[in-house]
Structure formats: C-alpha cells, structure tokens
N, C-alpha and C positions, 0 to 999 in steps of 0.2 A: 490762396490756400487757407482752409479753414484753421483757425485756433483750436488748439487741444483743450478739452475740457478738462478742469482740473476739479477732482472730487476730493474735498478735504478729508482728513483723516484724523480724528482725535488721537492725540498720543498718550492721554492719560485723563481718566474721569475726572471732573472738577475736583481738585483739591479739597474744597469745602465739603464735596460729599465723602471723600475718603477720611476726612478728618471732621466729623460732624461737629465737633466742640469748637471748630473755628467758625462754622457758619453763623452761632448766634451773636457774637459781637460784630460780623459785618452786616447781619440784618438789623441789629440794633442801630448801628452807624446810620444805615438807610433809613429807618424810622426817625431818627434824630432830622436828618438832612430833609425828610419829607415836611418838616415841621415849617420850612420857609415858606413864605406865601407872596403872592403879587408878584411885580415887575423882577424882584430879585430872584424869586424862583424860576422864572421865564429865563432870565439871565444864567442862571447857574446851569439849568437844563441844556441851554445854547451851547455854553462852555463845556458841559460834560460830553456834548455830541462831538464837538472840535476836538476834544481829547481822544475820544475813540478813534476819529479821522487821521490824526496825527500817529497814533500807535497801530493803525491797522487792524484794529480789532472788530471784526464783523458781527461777532455776537453783542459786543455793547453799542456799535451802530444800529442794528437791528432794534435793541431794546430802547434806545434813545429816541430813534424816530417813531416807534409804536407809542412811547409815552408821551413824546412832543404832541403827535396826532391827537391823543386822547385830551390834551389840553386846549386843542384848537389851533394849533400851529398850522400854516400854511405849506404846501408844497414848494412853492416859490423861496419862501425864507430857509425851509430846510435845504434846498439844492443850493442856496448862497452861502451856507456857512463856510464852505471851504473857500471863500473867495470874499470873506466879509469885509475887507478893507475896500476892494472895488464895488461893493453893492451899497446902494442907499437905504436897504430893507431893514437894518437895525439902529436901535437908538443909542445914544451916546453910552449909556449904562450897558447895554449888551455888547458893545464894542470893547469897552474897559473891561468886562468879563471873559469876552474872547481873547484879548490880550494878554490878560493875567494866566489864563488857561495855557496859552501857547508858551509864555515863560515858563511856567512851572512845569511843564511837560518836556521842554526841550532845555533841560538845565546846562547841559553840556556843551551848546551851540554858542556859547557868548562868556568872556569872562565874568561878566556880571549878569547873572541868569536872570534875575528879575530886576530889571533898572528901576531906579527911583522913579521916572516919569511913567512907566506902567503902573507901578504900585500907587502912586501919587494919586493919578487919574480914577483908578479902582476906590481909593480911599476918599476922594472927593465925593464920588456919587453913590457910595455905599454907607451905610451906619457901620459901626465897628461890628456889630452882631452879624450884618449881613455880610460883611466882608469876611469874618470868622468862618460863616456857612460856605462862602464862595472857596477859600483855602482849603477847608475840609471835604467839600465834594470833589473839587479838582484832584486833591491828592486821592482822596477815594477812587476815583474812575482810573487813575494812573495805576493804582493797586490792582483794581478788577482788569484792566486792559493787560498788565504784566502777567496776571496769572492766566488769563484766556489766551492770550498770544503764545506763551511759553508753551502751554499744554495743547493748543490748537484746538479750542473748544469749537464745535461746530453748531451753527444756528439750527439746523434741522434736527440735531439731536435735543437740543434745548426745548425746541417746540415741542417735540414728541413727549418729553418729560413733563411739560407744562399741561399738554392735552391729557396726559396720564392722571395727573394731579386733580384737572378739573374733573375726569370720570369718577375718581376714587371719592372726592367730597361729594359730588351728585348722588353716588350710591349710598353713602353713609348716612 
C-alpha cells in the first residue's frame, strides 16, 4: 500500500517577517558567526546540520546542506552526519563539535546535559574563541529550529521567497 503524501502547511509566516525588527539581530548574529574560518567553521557547519536533524527542521536541513555543498562538502559526509559516531569520515575536532551539538540540543535527556568529557574534548581541540563561536552557533541553530518547527516553515515557500528576492535585485 503506497504511503500517503504529506503536504506541509505553514502555520504562521516567519515570525521574523511579521516582526521585522527581530530580523536585524538574527542577521547580525549570522554575520558574526560567518567570521569563523577554516576547520572550525566546517565543524560548526556540520554541528548546525546535526542540530537541524535532531530537531527535525526541514528548512534548516535544506539550508545547511546547501551551504555545506557550497563549501565543497561531499555527499558522503553529509549523509554520514546522522551516524557520525559510526563513520570514519570525521576529524576529531568535527566529532567534538558534533558531540557538543547533540548535548546542547538534548538538554533534558540526561541529568548532566553537557557532560565534562564532551566539554573537555571540545575545549582541547578548539581555541577559546572557536569554542565560543561553536556555543553561539549551536545555540542560534536551536533557536532557528524551534521557530521554524513550531510555525512549520516550508522549504518550498522559502525557496520561492529567495527566488523573488533574486528577481527583485536583478530588476533594480
């Protein structure tokens, strides 16, 4: 018997579009996070993808995968993020970032939400500044996920908005 096709329906336009003054600080945080470079930036991007997987945010998964592909990420590594513990495709630093992302996202799953071994491994492999970027980026991704999942943001609708913005810029 074929599975029923689910057509997602947005509950509410993006709150950032309804309350546009909230968009500027979110975009500002995104610009700051964009300052992170090199291997730490790649580890953060993978961690943000993992947060989107854990939270079931299709919009953020789509955006994370597109961004990672632009950075040259391979399909094999993208596919393996959900099973990173069992995959040899990730560096020690990426594994530390992914473990931190899982702990920060699943705060209520254990009595010590971010156990010392998880924190200590991340602190060992990243500078204090890089670690601060990781914490801010993972927290921001959780915020975006919670907004998008709660309001059921639909990827196709955002794709349409992006296409409209590109057309408007081209016409200007």
